[in-house]
Chimera marker file (.cmm) of the C-alpha trace (Angstrom):
<marker_set name="trace">
<marker id="1" x="2.820" y="22.460" z="19.416" r="1" g="1" b="0" radius="0.5"/>
<marker id="2" x="3.008" y="18.946" z="18.000" r="1" g="1" b="0" radius="0.5"/>
<marker id="3" x="1.781" y="17.504" z="14.734" r="1" g="1" b="0" radius="0.5"/>
<marker id="4" x="0.863" y="13.880" z="14.121" r="1" g="1" b="0" radius="0.5"/>
<marker id="5" x="-0.884" y="12.076" z="11.305" r="1" g="1" b="0" radius="0.5"/>
<marker id="6" x="-3.612" y="9.545" z="12.034" r="1" g="1" b="0" radius="0.5"/>
<marker id="7" x="-4.573" y="7.139" z="9.284" r="1" g="1" b="0" radius="0.5"/>
<marker id="8" x="-7.986" y="5.555" z="8.985" r="1" g="1" b="0" radius="0.5"/>
<marker id="9" x="-8.383" y="1.985" z="10.234" r="1" g="1" b="0" radius="0.5"/>
<marker id="10" x="-8.331" y="0.330" z="6.814" r="1" g="1" b="0" radius="0.5"/>
<marker id="11" x="-6.105" y="-1.802" z="4.603" r="1" g="1" b="0" radius="0.5"/>
<marker id="12" x="-4.244" y="1.144" z="3.003" r="1" g="1" b="0" radius="0.5"/>
<marker id="13" x="-0.479" y="0.970" z="3.471" r="1" g="1" b="0" radius="0.5"/>
<marker id="14" x="0.952" y="4.245" z="4.819" r="1" g="1" b="0" radius="0.5"/>
<marker id="15" x="4.577" y="3.266" z="4.147" r="1" g="1" b="0" radius="0.5"/>
<marker id="16" x="4.840" y="5.202" z="0.845" r="1" g="1" b="0" radius="0.5"/>
<marker id="17" x="3.630" y="8.362" z="2.573" r="1" g="1" b="0" radius="0.5"/>
<marker id="18" x="6.009" y="8.243" z="5.545" r="1" g="1" b="0" radius="0.5"/>
<marker id="19" x="9.036" y="6.378" z="4.198" r="1" g="1" b="0" radius="0.5"/>
<marker id="20" x="12.172" y="8.518" z="4.333" r="1" g="1" b="0" radius="0.5"/>
<marker id="21" x="10.377" y="11.350" z="6.164" r="1" g="1" b="0" radius="0.5"/>
<marker id="22" x="10.362" y="12.583" z="9.728" r="1" g="1" b="0" radius="0.5"/>
<marker id="23" x="6.621" y="12.398" z="10.178" r="1" g="1" b="0" radius="0.5"/>
<marker id="24" x="4.892" y="11.045" z="13.263" r="1" g="1" b="0" radius="0.5"/>
<marker id="25" x="2.088" y="8.931" z="11.862" r="1" g="1" b="0" radius="0.5"/>
<marker id="26" x="-0.095" y="6.216" z="13.351" r="1" g="1" b="0" radius="0.5"/>
<marker id="27" x="-2.935" y="4.066" z="12.081" r="1" g="1" b="0" radius="0.5"/>
<marker id="28" x="-6.269" y="4.058" z="13.880" r="1" g="1" b="0" radius="0.5"/>
<marker id="29" x="-7.505" y="0.778" z="15.334" r="1" g="1" b="0" radius="0.5"/>
<marker id="30" x="-10.715" y="-0.943" z="16.338" r="1" g="1" b="0" radius="0.5"/>
<marker id="31" x="-9.733" y="-0.347" z="19.968" r="1" g="1" b="0" radius="0.5"/>
<marker id="32" x="-9.717" y="3.465" z="19.767" r="1" g="1" b="0" radius="0.5"/>
<marker id="33" x="-11.615" y="4.151" z="16.537" r="1" g="1" b="0" radius="0.5"/>
<marker id="34" x="-10.705" y="7.859" z="16.566" r="1" g="1" b="0" radius="0.5"/>
<marker id="35" x="-12.044" y="8.381" z="13.044" r="1" g="1" b="0" radius="0.5"/>
<marker id="36" x="-15.507" y="7.255" z="14.120" r="1" g="1" b="0" radius="0.5"/>
<marker id="37" x="-15.561" y="9.146" z="17.431" r="1" g="1" b="0" radius="0.5"/>
<marker id="38" x="-14.393" y="12.414" z="15.872" r="1" g="1" b="0" radius="0.5"/>
<marker id="39" x="-16.471" y="11.873" z="12.715" r="1" g="1" b="0" radius="0.5"/>
<marker id="40" x="-13.316" y="12.338" z="10.638" r="1" g="1" b="0" radius="0.5"/>
<marker id="41" x="-13.100" y="12.379" z="6.878" r="1" g="1" b="0" radius="0.5"/>
<marker id="42" x="-10.149" y="12.154" z="4.503" r="1" g="1" b="0" radius="0.5"/>
<marker id="43" x="-7.937" y="15.270" z="4.681" r="1" g="1" b="0" radius="0.5"/>
<marker id="44" x="-9.346" y="16.542" z="7.987" r="1" g="1" b="0" radius="0.5"/>
<marker id="45" x="-6.961" y="18.736" z="9.962" r="1" g="1" b="0" radius="0.5"/>
<marker id="46" x="-7.762" y="18.184" z="13.629" r="1" g="1" b="0" radius="0.5"/>
<marker id="47" x="-6.665" y="20.489" z="16.413" r="1" g="1" b="0" radius="0.5"/>
<marker id="48" x="-6.283" y="19.425" z="20.033" r="1" g="1" b="0" radius="0.5"/>
<marker id="49" x="-6.134" y="21.849" z="22.945" r="1" g="1" b="0" radius="0.5"/>
<marker id="50" x="-3.193" y="22.064" z="25.331" r="1" g="1" b="0" radius="0.5"/>
<marker id="51" x="-4.626" y="19.196" z="27.374" r="1" g="1" b="0" radius="0.5"/>
<marker id="52" x="-4.869" y="16.946" z="24.319" r="1" g="1" b="0" radius="0.5"/>
<marker id="53" x="-8.638" y="17.165" z="23.897" r="1" g="1" b="0" radius="0.5"/>
<marker id="54" x="-10.419" y="17.736" z="20.596" r="1" g="1" b="0" radius="0.5"/>
<marker id="55" x="-10.721" y="21.464" z="19.896" r="1" g="1" b="0" radius="0.5"/>
<marker id="56" x="-11.638" y="21.915" z="16.243" r="1" g="1" b="0" radius="0.5"/>
<marker id="57" x="-11.239" y="20.502" z="12.745" r="1" g="1" b="0" radius="0.5"/>
<marker id="58" x="-11.047" y="21.760" z="9.177" r="1" g="1" b="0" radius="0.5"/>
<marker id="59" x="-11.324" y="19.730" z="6.013" r="1" g="1" b="0" radius="0.5"/>
<marker id="60" x="-8.640" y="20.485" z="3.446" r="1" g="1" b="0" radius="0.5"/>
<marker id="61" x="-10.265" y="18.758" z="0.448" r="1" g="1" b="0" radius="0.5"/>
<marker id="62" x="-11.399" y="21.903" z="-1.342" r="1" g="1" b="0" radius="0.5"/>
<marker id="63" x="-9.025" y="24.539" z="0.028" r="1" g="1" b="0" radius="0.5"/>
<marker id="64" x="-6.195" y="25.326" z="2.429" r="1" g="1" b="0" radius="0.5"/>
<marker id="65" x="-7.647" y="28.106" z="4.609" r="1" g="1" b="0" radius="0.5"/>
<marker id="66" x="-4.381" y="29.433" z="6.024" r="1" g="1" b="0" radius="0.5"/>
<marker id="67" x="-6.086" y="32.303" z="7.883" r="1" g="1" b="0" radius="0.5"/>
<marker id="68" x="-8.497" y="29.919" z="9.613" r="1" g="1" b="0" radius="0.5"/>
<marker id="69" x="-5.653" y="27.598" z="10.573" r="1" g="1" b="0" radius="0.5"/>
<marker id="70" x="-3.612" y="30.443" z="12.063" r="1" g="1" b="0" radius="0.5"/>
<marker id="71" x="-6.667" y="31.720" z="13.957" r="1" g="1" b="0" radius="0.5"/>
<marker id="72" x="-7.353" y="28.311" z="15.525" r="1" g="1" b="0" radius="0.5"/>
<marker id="73" x="-3.711" y="27.885" z="16.494" r="1" g="1" b="0" radius="0.5"/>
<marker id="74" x="-3.665" y="31.368" z="18.079" r="1" g="1" b="0" radius="0.5"/>
<marker id="75" x="-6.845" y="30.548" z="20.027" r="1" g="1" b="0" radius="0.5"/>
<marker id="76" x="-5.305" y="27.368" z="21.387" r="1" g="1" b="0" radius="0.5"/>
<marker id="77" x="-2.050" y="29.080" z="22.320" r="1" g="1" b="0" radius="0.5"/>
<marker id="78" x="-3.947" y="31.878" z="24.088" r="1" g="1" b="0" radius="0.5"/>
<marker id="79" x="-5.796" y="29.431" z="26.367" r="1" g="1" b="0" radius="0.5"/>
<link id1="1" id2="2" r="1" g="1" b="0" radius="0.2"/>
<link id1="2" id2="3" r="1" g="1" b="0" radius="0.2"/>
<link id1="3" id2="4" r="1" g="1" b="0" radius="0.2"/>
<link id1="4" id2="5" r="1" g="1" b="0" radius="0.2"/>
<link id1="5" id2="6" r="1" g="1" b="0" radius="0.2"/>
<link id1="6" id2="7" r="1" g="1" b="0" radius="0.2"/>
<link id1="7" id2="8" r="1" g="1" b="0" radius="0.2"/>
<link id1="8" id2="9" r="1" g="1" b="0" radius="0.2"/>
<link id1="9" id2="10" r="1" g="1" b="0" radius="0.2"/>
<link id1="10" id2="11" r="1" g="1" b="0" radius="0.2"/>
<link id1="11" id2="12" r="1" g="1" b="0" radius="0.2"/>
<link id1="12" id2="13" r="1" g="1" b="0" radius="0.2"/>
<link id1="13" id2="14" r="1" g="1" b="0" radius="0.2"/>
<link id1="14" id2="15" r="1" g="1" b="0" radius="0.2"/>
<link id1="15" id2="16" r="1" g="1" b="0" radius="0.2"/>
<link id1="16" id2="17" r="1" g="1" b="0" radius="0.2"/>
<link id1="17" id2="18" r="1" g="1" b="0" radius="0.2"/>
<link id1="18" id2="19" r="1" g="1" b="0" radius="0.2"/>
<link id1="19" id2="20" r="1" g="1" b="0" radius="0.2"/>
<link id1="20" id2="21" r="1" g="1" b="0" radius="0.2"/>
<link id1="21" id2="22" r="1" g="1" b="0" radius="0.2"/>
<link id1="22" id2="23" r="1" g="1" b="0" radius="0.2"/>
<link id1="23" id2="24" r="1" g="1" b="0" radius="0.2"/>
<link id1="24" id2="25" r="1" g="1" b="0" radius="0.2"/>
<link id1="25" id2="26" r="1" g="1" b="0" radius="0.2"/>
<link id1="26" id2="27" r="1" g="1" b="0" radius="0.2"/>
<link id1="27" id2="28" r="1" g="1" b="0" radius="0.2"/>
<link id1="28" id2="29" r="1" g="1" b="0" radius="0.2"/>
<link id1="29" id2="30" r="1" g="1" b="0" radius="0.2"/>
<link id1="30" id2="31" r="1" g="1" b="0" radius="0.2"/>
<link id1="31" id2="32" r="1" g="1" b="0" radius="0.2"/>
<link id1="32" id2="33" r="1" g="1" b="0" radius="0.2"/>
<link id1="33" id2="34" r="1" g="1" b="0" radius="0.2"/>
<link id1="34" id2="35" r="1" g="1" b="0" radius="0.2"/>
<link id1="35" id2="36" r="1" g="1" b="0" radius="0.2"/>
<link id1="36" id2="37" r="1" g="1" b="0" radius="0.2"/>
<link id1="37" id2="38" r="1" g="1" b="0" radius="0.2"/>
<link id1="38" id2="39" r="1" g="1" b="0" radius="0.2"/>
<link id1="39" id2="40" r="1" g="1" b="0" radius="0.2"/>
<link id1="40" id2="41" r="1" g="1" b="0" radius="0.2"/>
<link id1="41" id2="42" r="1" g="1" b="0" radius="0.2"/>
<link id1="42" id2="43" r="1" g="1" b="0" radius="0.2"/>
<link id1="43" id2="44" r="1" g="1" b="0" radius="0.2"/>
<link id1="44" id2="45" r="1" g="1" b="0" radius="0.2"/>
<link id1="45" id2="46" r="1" g="1" b="0" radius="0.2"/>
<link id1="46" id2="47" r="1" g="1" b="0" radius="0.2"/>
<link id1="47" id2="48" r="1" g="1" b="0" radius="0.2"/>
<link id1="48" id2="49" r="1" g="1" b="0" radius="0.2"/>
<link id1="49" id2="50" r="1" g="1" b="0" radius="0.2"/>
<link id1="50" id2="51" r="1" g="1" b="0" radius="0.2"/>
<link id1="51" id2="52" r="1" g="1" b="0" radius="0.2"/>
<link id1="52" id2="53" r="1" g="1" b="0" radius="0.2"/>
<link id1="53" id2="54" r="1" g="1" b="0" radius="0.2"/>
<link id1="54" id2="55" r="1" g="1" b="0" radius="0.2"/>
<link id1="55" id2="56" r="1" g="1" b="0" radius="0.2"/>
<link id1="56" id2="57" r="1" g="1" b="0" radius="0.2"/>
<link id1="57" id2="58" r="1" g="1" b="0" radius="0.2"/>
<link id1="58" id2="59" r="1" g="1" b="0" radius="0.2"/>
<link id1="59" id2="60" r="1" g="1" b="0" radius="0.2"/>
<link id1="60" id2="61" r="1" g="1" b="0" radius="0.2"/>
<link id1="61" id2="62" r="1" g="1" b="0" radius="0.2"/>
<link id1="62" id2="63" r="1" g="1" b="0" radius="0.2"/>
<link id1="63" id2="64" r="1" g="1" b="0" radius="0.2"/>
<link id1="64" id2="65" r="1" g="1" b="0" radius="0.2"/>
<link id1="65" id2="66" r="1" g="1" b="0" radius="0.2"/>
<link id1="66" id2="67" r="1" g="1" b="0" radius="0.2"/>
<link id1="67" id2="68" r="1" g="1" b="0" radius="0.2"/>
<link id1="68" id2="69" r="1" g="1" b="0" radius="0.2"/>
<link id1="69" id2="70" r="1" g="1" b="0" radius="0.2"/>
<link id1="70" id2="71" r="1" g="1" b="0" radius="0.2"/>
<link id1="71" id2="72" r="1" g="1" b="0" radius="0.2"/>
<link id1="72" id2="73" r="1" g="1" b="0" radius="0.2"/>
<link id1="73" id2="74" r="1" g="1" b="0" radius="0.2"/>
<link id1="74" id2="75" r="1" g="1" b="0" radius="0.2"/>
<link id1="75" id2="76" r="1" g="1" b="0" radius="0.2"/>
<link id1="76" id2="77" r="1" g="1" b="0" radius="0.2"/>
<link id1="77" id2="78" r="1" g="1" b="0" radius="0.2"/>
<link id1="78" id2="79" r="1" g="1" b="0" radius="0.2"/>
</marker_set>
């Protein structure tokens, strides 16, 4: 399993968030526009299947549903 952060294609600087941390993080671009294609919102946790395709997403703005996260991960690993 791999984790990566994807920032929205905007003018916000991500340096303060990743500086001094081991955190794979990229910024979206006009070329790929992942946020638009996946209809992402701030604080979305997106899961990809073993082939790297979109599987599911949860928004973490109002809560951190640990049970739901574990269930999705187990589903992906069982594929």
